[in-house]
N, C-alpha and C positions, 0 to 999 in steps of 0.2 A: 098324256106325254107332256113335258116340258115344254116351252118353245125353245127356238135355237137359241135367242138372246139368255134366257134363262138357263140353259144348260151350260153357255159360257159362264155364266155367274157360280153355277155348281162347281165346274171344274176349278174355278179360282179358286174356289174356297178348299177343294179338294188338295191342291197344291199347296196351299196354306197349311194344311193339316200335313201334308208331306214334309213342309220344311219344319216341323215341330221335332222331327225325327233326326234334324242335323245333332251332333255333339252326345246322340244318345244310342242309336240302331247299331253302329258297325257292329261287326262286319256285315250286318242285315243290310239290304237297300232301306231307303227313306221313302215310306210309301204314306199317303194319306188315303182315307176314305169315308164318302157320305153314302148316307141311307136316306132315300126319299120315298114319299109315298106317289100315287099316280099324276097329282097335281104338281109335283115338283117341290113340296114341302121337305124340308131337312127334318128326319125322326131322329138321327143320330151320328155321330162324326168320331173319327179316332185316328191315331198316327200311329206307327209300329215303335214299339218298346224297346228297352235293352234287350240285348243277343238273351234269347232262353225264356222273354217273355211275351207276351200276346202281340200279335201282329195288327196291322191297321183295321182289318175287316172285324177280328173279335173284339177289337175296342170300340168300334162302331155300333155292333151288335149288342154291347153290353151297355152302350149309352140308351139304344132304343129301350132295352127292357127296362131300365133304371126309369124311364119316363111312364112306365104301365103301358105303352104303344106295343104294337107288335109288326115285326118286319115281314110278316107273311105278306105274300105280293107286292113287294117292295122292289126300288132299284137301288144296286150297289153301283156307286162310282169309285172306281178305285184306279190310283194312279200307275200301278203295276199289275202286271196278270196276277191273279191270287195263285198262291202255290199249291200243288198238289203233290207233295211229298211229306213224308214223316222226317223232319230235321229235328231242332231241339222242342219244336212244338207240333201239334197236329196240324193236318193240311186245312188250310183256309177255306178250300172248296167245299170241304165236308159241312164244316160250321156254317156257311153262306146255304148250302144245300139245306140243311137240317132245320134252318129258320125260315125256310120258305121264302127265300128270296126268290123273285120271279124274273128278274132281269138283271144282269152285270155288263158293266159298260168298263173295259178298259184302256187306259191311255197308252200303255206301253207293256209289248210283249216282254215277258221275263228273259234276260240274255242266260239265266243259269241253265245249262244243260239239262239238269234233272228236272226243268219245268219246261223252260221253251216252247209253249203252245198247250202242253198238255193240261196246264189248269182250265183253258178255256174249254179245250176239247172235253174234259171231264166233266165241267159243268153243263155242257150242252148235250152230252150224253144223259145225264140227269133231268134233264127236260127243262131247264133253264135257257132263257133268251140271252144271246150274248153278241158282245159287239167290241170290236177293237179298233181304235181311231189309227187313221193312216200315219206311218211314220212320219211325213210332212207337216202333219196338221202342228200348229203352235202349242198345242197342249202337250202333244206326245213329246215336242222337242223340248219343253221345259221339264217334263217328268226326268228324260234322259240327261239333260244337263244336271239337274239334281240329283241323279245316281251316275255321273259319268266315271267315277272311281269303280263302282260297283259292276258297270258296264266293260270298264277297261279290263278288270281281273276274270270277269267270266269270258269275254272274248278274247283277251290277248295275253292271259296269263301273268298279268305284270300290274301294278298300279299305275293309276294316273297320276304322273309326275308334275307337281307345279313348283315353280322356282321363283320365290317371292325375293324382292330386291329393292330396297331403299337407296334411293340415289338424287344427287343433285341433277339441277338440268343438264348439264353439260356431262353425265354419264358417270360421275365419281361417287364411289359408295362410302370412302373413306379416306381420309388424309393419307399421306404417304408412311407416317409412321403408325397407321391403322386405327387412328382415333374416329369415331364412327355416331356417338353418341351426343346430340342427336340429329339427324339431317332432316327427318321429316318431324311434323307436328304430332302432337297428342292423339287428334282424331283420326288420324294415319296409323298411328301405333295401334289405337283400338281398333280400327278396321283389320289390322293385319292378325290381331288377336282371334277377330272373328272367323277367319280364313284357316287360321291355326285350328280352330275348335271342329272346323269341318274334317280336318285330318284325321286318318287313322294313326299316322305317324308324321313326327316333325324330326328333320335329318339337318344336320349339321356336320362340319369336320373339326378335326383339331386344332387346327389355326384359328377358327372363331372361338371357340374354347379358350386358348391361351389369350387373344388378342381382349375378348370382350367378358368373359366368364358369364355368360348367359345362362338363365333357368330353361327358357324355352317352353315352358308351361303355358298354359291357358289362364290368365287371370284379371285380364282388363274386361273379359265378356262373361255371364254366367254361363257353366257347363255343367252337365251330368257326368262326362268323362274326359279324363285327361288323354291326349293322344300319346303313343309309344315314342319315347324320344331317344334316337340313334344317331349314335355319333360315329362319322367314320375315322379311325385312330390306328393307321398301319401299323405303328409300334408300341401301341398302348403306352402313350407318353401321358395320359392325362393324370391330373392332381388328384390324389384323394378326395383334396377339398373342394374341387371345383362345384359349382352351385347347381350344375345340370345333372350331379348325381344325387341330389337332394329331393325328398317328395315334394310334390305329389307326381305319381305317376311311375310307370317303368322306364327303365333304361336299359338300350342294347349297345355294347361298344363292338364295332366290327373292325377288325384287324386284318394283317396279312401275315399272321403266324402260320405254322403249319397245323396247330392244333388249338383247341380252344384253352382258354388261361380262365383263372379265377379273378375276381377282381368285386370287393366288398361295395355294395350298393348297386351292383348291375350286373347282366347277363353280358357273356362274350360270346361271338361268334367269329371263326376263321373263316376268311373267305380270300385266299392270296389270289393276286393276278399279277400282270406283268411288272415288273422292274420294283418290286417291293411293295407294290399298290394293292389295293382291295378291289377286286373285280366287281364292278358297279352293276353289270350285268346280271351277276349271279345273285348280288344282293337284292335286286329288283325282284328275282324268281322267288328268293327267300320270303323278302317280305309279303309277296302274294301269298304263299304257301301260309304264312300267318294270318292270313284274314284283312291285310292292309289293303285297302282300296283307293284311298287319295294319299299321296305322299308329298308333303309340304317340304321342300327344301329351303333353309334358311341357311347358306353357307358364303364362304368368303370367294374371291374371285379365282383361287386356284380350282379348287374343288366344282365351282361351278362351272369353269372352263372345261374340266374333265366331262362333267354331265352333257355341255353342249356339244362338244368334241364328238361324244360318242352317240350323239343323237337320240339322247334319253330324255329330254324334255319336252312334255305334250302341252304345257301352258306357262307363259309369263305372267307373273303378278307384279308391276313394277308401280312403285310409288315416286314420283319425281316430285320433288322440292324446288320452289321457285330461288335456288341459290346456285351462283357459279364458285366451283372450288379451284376450279385449275388443275395442278399436278396432284394426283393422289391415284387412289387404286380404281381400277375398271370394274364393270359389273361380272364382267368374266373373262379370264385370261386365256385365249386360245389363238389359234392362228401362227405366224403369220399367212393370210390366204394371199394366193397368187393371181385373182382376178376377183373384181368386184361381183362377178357371176357367182362366184363360189361361196357369197355371204348367205348367212341363215335368213331364208325370207320368211316373213311374219306376216298375220294377217292381224288387223286390230279387231279385237271380238267385243270389247267395250272401252270406253273411255269415261271418266268420271270425275267429278270434283270432291275431294274429300277435306273439306275445310279450304286451307291454303295450297293445299298440293293436288296433284293429279293422280290418279289409278288409273293404268293401263293395264287391262288385260290382252294378251296377245299369243296366238298359237303358230307354230309352222304349218305352214301351207300343207303338207302331209298329213297334219294332224286334224286341221280345221274339217275336214269331212270326214273324221270318224263317228 
């Protein structure tokens, strides 16, 4: 058996494998797997491939076979409980058992109700030694964070909503006339694309489309998959020449009409709410049904304000530039509040320097414990 120190090294490597599935595996979770011998030597490693492709355990078993070694009697270190059901691929439990794996250690229980402990139970019933890390173990926490959108969709039936904002140090996202390019530097913009890459879908509003004509695709970092681009456009006012309608990737126009309409280059979806606006709660439900795990919101102050007002934001990704703009557009328009006690209370999750800018990751206190 590996020492505790070696076990931590192996878990760190398994998490690195899981990170390789970012921008690849959606709507499936991001999973990494190592297979080791009795002394803790790595025989094979793998990560979950695109939906319909092999899961991490199968990729690791293939890697073992390619070296001419055997997995019989080995240990599998998996960042998420192996699946036990037939989906797009056969159950990983069967693959591990058939390969002769003797021991499976999982970092996190699968939140999918189709699995939810059944994978480990099935392995134990087949005679394998199984272990699950405690939920407060740092490795389990890291595995959950990597799959926070998948966990949200499985447990809450809605995506994890991350709102990205680029602002000056005094909280302005644009000048009064809407000019906002560029408040932050190149490194922060590339980092923002890395967060887009994490997402199953990127959402904006028609105001941002009119003001900035953005593409909202992933192009500043490598990716195998483009997220779905969602435009909240209550009256379907988008111009046919808008850049967001151009490839690569698919586009969903969400409007407040009574029935779906047709629009070249995009799907349309009618979700009427109050006062001629789109029903944002219904939109989150719909996106979850479409397999969206993480929803990355890059919108203007009005739509941002609607998300904040309705309590729909799980995480704020804020880039702060060392600039003062003065009069201009705020991060999110909501309120006014009657009391300071009514403010949206946040916890800082992480604060980092990105070249000259600051990146702040903050969560509402009600979401920080999820």
